[in-house]
N, C-alpha and C positions, 0 to 999 in steps of 0.2 A: 574404409576406415583404417587408420594407421594402427598397426598392432605392435608398435615398438614398445620396449620396456618402459614402464613408468606411465604409460598412457592408459587411461581408463576406457574400457570398451563401451560402457554404458554408464550414464549418470547414476549416482547412488539414489535409492529411494528416499523420500522425505516424508515427514509427518505433516499434519494439517497446518502446522505453524512454520513450515519450511526447514525444520531441523533435519540434518541427515540421519538416516537410519542405517543399521548394518546391512551389508550386501545380502541379498536374498530375502530381506524383510519385505512385507507388503506395505507400501506407502500410499500416499494420496497422489492421484494423478497430477502431474506437473502441468503448469500453464505453458502453452506454446509461446515462445518468444518472438517478438517482432511482428505481432499481429496488428494490422492496420484497422483501426476502428474510427468511426466518427466520434466527435466529442460526446455526443449523446449516448452512443453505444458504450463508450468507455465508462462514463459515469454510471449508466444503468448496470453494466456488468460488474463494476467494482462494488456498487451498493449491494447487489445480490450476493457477492462473495463475502462482504463484511457481515451481512445478515446471516449467512450460513456458517459464520465462525472461521472464515478463511482469510484473515487480514493479510497474510503474506502473499496470497494469490491476488488480492486486490492491489497490493503494492506493485505486483508485476504488470497488471493492466495499466496502472498509472505510469509506471516506468516506460512501457511501450509508447504511451502518448507523449511523455516527456522527451524521449529520444527522437520521436518523429516530428516534434514541433520546433519551429524556429521563431525567433522574435520574443517579445516580452511575455507571451503566454506560456512560454517554456517554464518559467518559474511557478506558474499556477500548478502545472502538472507535477513539477518537482515537489512542491509543498504538499500536494495530495498524496504523492508517494511516501513522503516523510510521515504524514499523518497515519497512513496505513501501517508503516513500519513501527511507529510509536505504539499503535494498538497491538501489533505483533509482540513487541518487547514486553508490554504489560501482561499479555496472555502467557508469555514464557516465564514470567516471574522475575523480570529484570526492570524494576521500577526506575532505576537511574537512567538506563538506556531509553526507556519509554519517555521519561520527562525531557531528556535531551532532544529526542526526535519530535516530540509534540511542540516544544518551544521553537525548534527550527521550522516546523510546519507552519505555526502561527505567524512567524516572521515572514516567511515566503508567501503566504496566502494574503496577509493583511493589505498589501497594495491593491488587491483586486476587490476589496470589500465595497468600495464606492460605486463600482460599475461591474457587478459580478457577471461573468460570462457563463453561457451554457446552462442557465437556471440553477447554478450551484449556489448554495447558501453560504457564501464565503464568510460573511460576518458571523453567522451562527457557528461555523466550523472553527473560526479563530477563537471565539468565546469558549467553545467546547474544549479546544486544545489547551486553553489557558486555565481552565477550571477542572479538567479531568484529574481524577485521583489515580495515578499510575501504579499504586501499590497492589493492584490485583487486576483481574480481567476487567476490561471496559465494555460497556454496552456499545454497540457499533454506532458511530456518528451517522447522522442523517445528512447526506450530501446535498439534498435538495429541500431541506426544510425541517422545521421544529425539532430542535435538539432535545 
């Protein structure tokens, strides 16, 4: 590890919503980056994290899928990552940021509504994102059904 000045020796701990905490504080375990998952594994893991109140971590799962995917489905994973970030912003008390990200998510997901891949309830997620009230914490969206 490079010990040059200005370089951090270890990442700062973060809270459950991904916000940095002071050094030495006890944070939530970070998600390992770059984990390869099947689409089913990614959706299942992200739903578990959303249900556990860890939307920032769900975003990281979707971000891994987004970065690992080529072709048109890349925008699906990007939209799902934006959806999770929107939920994160709402939980952090940032309704403007939440509304912006939920709108982006809906726009990126919408093209997949006619032929939804991987059992994802794309139409339901688009409707959820467009009607969610970002002024406070949001109930986690259902990635595979009944919003």
